[in-house]
C-alpha atoms as one frame of an Amber mdcrd trajectory, in Angstrom:
protein
 -29.882   3.258  -7.750 -29.107   1.234  -4.644 -28.341  -2.509  -4.459 -31.783
  -3.108  -2.950 -33.476  -1.616  -6.027 -31.875  -4.090  -8.427 -33.143  -7.584
  -9.084 -30.658 -10.442  -9.053 -32.638 -13.634  -9.558 -30.790 -16.916  -9.491
 -29.179 -18.057  -6.248 -29.443 -14.811  -4.291 -32.625 -13.284  -2.897 -32.348
 -10.035  -0.945 -33.875 -10.129   2.495 -32.396  -7.052   4.216 -30.458  -3.849
   3.550 -28.235  -2.676   6.418 -27.602   1.086   6.651 -23.798   1.149   6.762
 -21.193   3.756   5.855 -17.946   2.759   4.205 -18.460  -0.843   5.377 -15.192
  -2.769   5.140 -15.789  -6.289   6.474 -18.483  -8.779   7.516 -17.533 -10.844
  10.582 -20.106 -13.491  11.552 -19.774 -15.001  15.021 -21.791 -16.878  17.650
 -22.244 -15.640  21.210 -24.457 -17.220  23.889 -26.411 -19.174  21.280 -27.104
 -16.182  19.035 -25.640 -15.172  15.661 -23.971 -11.772  15.404 -22.536  -9.679
  12.584 -19.739  -7.141  13.125 -19.215  -4.465  10.449 -16.340  -1.967  10.705
 -16.914   1.356   8.910 -14.165   3.421   7.310 -15.892   6.806   7.103 -19.055
   8.868   7.311 -19.947  11.418   4.643 -19.085  15.049   5.364 -21.824  17.401
   4.111 -20.732  19.695   1.254 -17.285  18.085   1.068 -15.939  16.928  -2.277
 -16.469  13.224  -2.951 -13.358  11.046  -2.631 -13.005   7.398  -1.671 -10.244
   8.331   0.795 -12.113  11.290   2.268 -14.926  11.522   4.807 -15.126  11.558
   8.597 -13.168   8.629  10.011 -14.281   8.953  13.627 -16.535   5.948  13.155
 -17.926   3.018  15.109 -17.978  -0.757  14.749 -21.542  -1.991  14.240 -22.492
  -5.234  15.986 -25.887  -6.631  14.991 -27.824  -9.659  16.280 -29.801 -12.018
  14.032 -33.351 -12.411  15.372 -34.278 -15.261  13.031 -35.472 -13.109  10.149
 -33.225 -10.027  10.145 -30.295  -8.303  11.864 -31.072  -5.907  14.712 -28.472
  -3.451  15.982 -26.994  -4.649  19.268 -24.147  -2.286  20.137 -21.661   0.186
  18.662 -18.009   0.223  19.690 -15.471   2.976  18.980 -13.290   1.908  16.026
 -12.162   4.943  13.976 -11.386   4.378  10.321 -12.645   0.827  10.713 -11.159
  -1.710   8.305 -11.631  -5.065  10.043 -13.094  -6.951  12.994 -11.808 -10.395
  14.002 -13.712 -12.458  16.576 -11.914 -15.253  18.433 -11.995 -17.142  21.729
  -9.155 -17.839  24.152  -9.729 -19.967  27.264 -13.496 -19.539  26.971 -13.381
 -15.740  26.697 -14.480 -13.970  23.505 -12.511 -11.132  21.922 -12.937  -8.819
  18.928  -9.818  -7.247  17.433 -10.563  -4.084  15.444  -8.245  -2.631  12.798
  -8.290   1.170  12.555  -6.760   2.837   9.504  -6.997   6.462  10.603  -8.855
   9.070  12.608 -10.094  12.582  11.858 -11.916  14.390   9.100  -8.859  15.567
   7.106  -6.043  15.873   7.576  -6.092  12.282   8.834  -3.968  10.590  11.479
  -2.897   7.040  10.562  -0.778   6.605  13.700  -3.459   5.511  16.140  -4.283
   2.499  18.299  -6.334  -0.458  17.131  -8.454  -1.800  19.980  -9.004  -5.403
  21.056 -12.298  -5.757  22.927 -13.115  -8.499  25.436 -16.565  -9.878  26.209
 -17.205  -9.209  29.878 -20.173  -9.790  32.135 -21.634  -6.412  31.159 -20.775
  -6.476  27.468 -17.780  -5.598  25.344 -14.951  -3.787  27.130 -11.551  -2.468
  26.073  -8.949  -5.184  26.647  -5.773  -4.087  24.835  -4.777  -1.312  22.441
  -2.036  -1.872  19.865  -0.208   1.081  18.229  -0.796   0.672  14.473  -0.151
   2.540  11.222  -3.049   2.432   8.778  -4.189  -0.974  10.043  -6.085  -3.116
   7.536  -6.742  -6.531   9.073  -6.289  -8.870  12.033  -6.235 -12.642  11.595
  -6.352 -15.008  14.575  -4.910 -18.525  14.291  -3.382 -21.211  16.478  -0.310
 -23.429  16.115   0.326 -26.217  18.640  -2.021 -24.578  21.132  -0.417 -21.130
  20.861  -2.614 -18.175  19.900  -1.416 -15.674  17.299  -2.801 -12.451  15.815
  -1.450 -11.358  12.439  -1.748  -7.646  11.647  -1.760  -6.411   8.032  -1.029
  -2.686   7.837   0.891   0.192   6.235   0.658   2.591   3.283   3.117   4.301
   0.966   1.664   7.812   0.830   3.934  10.833   1.210   1.527  12.579   3.572
   1.294   9.522   5.864   4.459   9.459   7.975   4.769   6.526  10.415   5.514
   7.166  14.062   3.943   3.897  15.178   5.470   0.623  13.887   4.716   0.655
  10.141   5.308  -2.956   9.062   2.808  -5.800   9.167   3.474  -8.073  12.125
   2.483 -11.151  14.081   1.595 -11.018  17.769   1.528 -13.952  20.189  -0.577
 -14.525  23.307   1.648 -14.552  26.374   0.542 -14.435  30.006  -2.867 -12.971
  29.236  -1.816 -10.356  26.640  -0.676 -10.113  23.035   2.958  -9.184  22.509
   5.081  -8.712  19.346   6.342 -11.979  17.850   7.597 -11.312  14.296   7.757
  -8.407  11.841   6.595  -9.167   8.297   8.286  -7.170   5.543   5.637  -5.427
   3.480   4.724  -1.850   2.628   0.918  -1.943   2.293  -0.521  -5.051   3.907
  -4.135  -6.064   3.301  -4.758  -9.625   4.404  -3.462 -12.747   6.154  -4.843
 -16.283   5.836  -3.598 -19.243   7.881  -3.965 -22.866   6.787  -2.414 -26.323
   7.127  -1.480 -28.863   4.468   0.667 -32.009   4.717   1.270 -31.310   8.424
   2.749 -27.903   7.609   1.491 -24.465   8.683   1.375 -21.629   6.168   0.438
 -17.968   6.393  -0.648 -16.270   3.167   0.029 -12.527   3.045  -1.485 -10.041
   0.557   0.187  -6.687  -0.120  -0.924  -3.804  -2.342   2.461  -2.507  -3.542
   4.795  -5.385  -2.686   4.900  -9.169  -3.156   1.953 -11.303  -2.061   2.673
 -14.898  -1.205   3.185 -17.615   1.391   5.152 -17.777   4.606   5.994 -21.219
   6.017   6.171 -22.037   9.737   9.606 -23.243  10.844   8.728 -24.100  14.429
   9.965 -20.790  15.761   8.694 -18.310  13.169   7.656 -17.799   9.548   9.929
 -17.631   6.508   9.217 -16.838   2.810   8.003 -19.864   0.815   6.281 -18.821
  -2.448   5.383 -15.575  -4.237   2.271 -15.119  -6.397   2.113 -11.445  -7.397
   4.315  -8.357  -7.212   1.438  -5.963  -6.466  -2.321  -5.596  -6.136  -2.840
  -8.271  -3.490  -6.078  -8.135  -1.525  -7.034 -11.502  -0.014  -6.542 -15.267
   0.130  -8.793 -18.181   1.030  -8.426 -21.966   0.899 -10.782 -24.733  -0.274
 -10.430 -28.477   0.265 -12.007 -30.137  -2.802 -11.877 -33.863  -3.565  -9.036
 -34.280  -1.115  -6.926 -31.555  -2.736  -6.195 -28.072  -1.401  -6.889 -25.024
  -3.558  -5.779 -21.487  -2.752  -7.662 -18.486  -4.158  -5.925 -15.115  -4.471
  -7.790 -11.831  -5.062  -5.963  -9.126  -7.010  -7.344  -5.630  -7.552  -5.017
  -4.837 -10.469  -5.464  -7.964 -12.576  -7.094 -11.386 -12.736  -7.770 -13.180
  -9.470  -6.259 -16.664  -9.530  -6.892 -20.125  -8.063  -3.883 -22.340  -7.328
  -3.703 -26.047  -6.404  -1.249 -27.718  -4.009   0.919 -30.280  -5.799   2.722
 -31.587  -2.726   5.621 -29.162  -2.947   4.106 -25.792  -3.876   1.010 -24.194
  -5.377   0.589 -24.375  -9.169  -1.815 -22.148 -11.081  -5.143 -23.822 -11.829
  -7.397 -21.064 -13.180  -7.708 -17.308 -13.652 -10.883 -15.280 -13.205 -11.068
 -12.572 -15.857 -11.243  -8.899 -14.929  -9.774  -6.814 -12.146 -11.066  -5.315
  -8.897 -10.913  -8.477  -6.769 -11.271  -7.780  -3.047 -12.484 -10.789  -1.000
 -13.849 -14.335  -1.109 -16.478 -16.439   0.620 -16.384 -20.225   0.216 -19.085
 -22.761   1.024 -20.072 -26.309   0.082 -23.812 -26.243  -0.664 -25.689 -29.438
  -1.418 -22.383 -31.219  -1.949 -21.194 -28.653  -4.525 -18.347 -26.197  -3.718
 -19.192 -22.530  -4.356 -16.808 -19.574  -4.346 -17.949 -15.953  -4.107 -15.566
 -13.259  -5.392 -16.543  -9.671  -4.573 -15.070  -6.795  -6.576 -14.178  -3.423
  -5.078 -13.383  -0.765  -7.719 -11.880  -0.329 -11.148  -9.839   2.712 -12.104
  -7.963   4.963  -9.692  -8.842   6.383  -6.253  -9.189   9.771  -7.981 -11.763
   8.409 -10.470 -13.025   5.014  -9.291 -15.813   2.982 -10.810 -17.654   1.434
  -7.893 -20.705  -0.218  -9.525 -19.224  -3.559 -10.500 -20.524  -7.080 -10.830
 -19.358  -9.595  -8.257 -19.466 -13.302  -9.050 -20.404 -16.754  -7.785 -18.559
 -19.786  -9.182 -19.245 -23.504  -8.720 -16.759 -26.362  -8.987 -17.577 -28.676
 -11.897 -14.997 -31.331 -11.103 -12.099 -29.830 -13.012 -12.763 -26.082 -13.195
 -14.634 -23.165 -11.583 -17.689 -22.204 -13.641 -19.548 -18.893 -13.369 -23.110
 -19.453 -12.153 -24.241 -15.955 -11.221 -23.138 -12.330 -11.236 -24.741  -9.762
  -8.982 -24.395  -5.958  -8.601 -22.178  -4.568  -5.862 -20.947  -1.083  -5.004
 -17.370  -0.900  -3.783 -17.781  -4.401  -2.337 -15.330  -5.235   0.449 -16.349
  -8.578   1.982 -18.784 -11.496   1.952 -19.690 -14.073   4.600 -22.074 -17.030
   4.789 -24.147 -18.018   7.822 -26.946 -20.480   8.601 -30.162 -20.000  10.543
 -32.906 -22.592  11.117 -31.659 -24.672   8.210 -31.548 -21.737   5.786 -28.380
 -20.304   4.268 -27.601 -16.596   3.976 -24.844 -14.433   2.511 -23.850 -10.981
   3.805 -22.101  -8.661   1.344 -20.614  -5.355   2.486 -20.708  -2.436   0.034
 -18.630   0.650   0.796 -19.113   3.282  -1.918 -21.999   4.684  -3.948 -21.723
   5.358  -7.671 -20.939   9.003  -6.885 -18.267   7.915  -4.371 -20.134   8.571
  -1.143 -19.806   6.288   1.872 -23.458   5.811   2.908 -24.106   2.587   1.056
 -26.106  -0.397   2.289 -24.647  -3.764   3.110 -26.978  -6.503   1.853 -28.186
  -9.744   3.422 -29.164 -12.385   0.855 -30.975 -15.656   1.263 -29.182 -18.323
  -0.767 -31.678 -20.407  -2.747 -30.438 -23.627  -4.333
């Protein structure tokens, strides 16, 4: 059974299924007055090969689709092997998309490859810069005092994956028309960065699978450790300003995902969401009410994963997050809101079928309140 064959009811109404394969992220961006969606793909299925969530053919492409007012139409495909992420940003009026590539090949796989940054030219997207990476997971663009940074989450601890490219997560800075290394971030299996400001201070949240996940604080010349939240299982962070207070949500695949609240000096735990499998968040204020979407990836092990999980939507009641709806997902990896003609939509990327194959639809929902 596919996601499109299941009814959800409640807030979400399916309007489109997108034929993706191992979809790993949903990046919504505007370009020349139109809305676009970029979806990196980790792998294609290999006929007659044994099913495994880390298998498949990783010589994949980044899908870029254009919203025509009622549905997404494919616009272009860009080479992005083993696609894990796509980050759209603008510098001096020029648009860029940074792609994170985990690996290439059909097995054995090569994790020491380049991750490509594309630039929007007069004739479309063109290769701008290629960064040597090792099992790249995510790029995050942010600015501090007018300076442009790209944070790269990467790395694995697998005996068969031997780094020849730089293996640690890192931050790059824009300098004279290119990105150059700025700071190495200690971490063995990076998944996610999230930049935010509070009380005139800049922070960078970092999620790691096998090492500590926590906050780095900006010193004026670099980032230094500030607060740790979990020793392992980190997947993603997001922030929410609610009633003048900052909350920080942390997704953990191994245990409960947690919401923290800034107390003026650090983040204190506010609430746990039961269950494991947390992968990503989407946050939106709808009709004056804050909503938080938490998508769940898998439970179990990579050798025997359960991919058909419920993902959840919570609303803020004034003192706690309350579950308002659960909906079926299949190896869910990301979620993103967008608006069109006054209507609100949510894209959810699914990456694995129940029998651990990659050809699984991403779903576009209309959000009905």
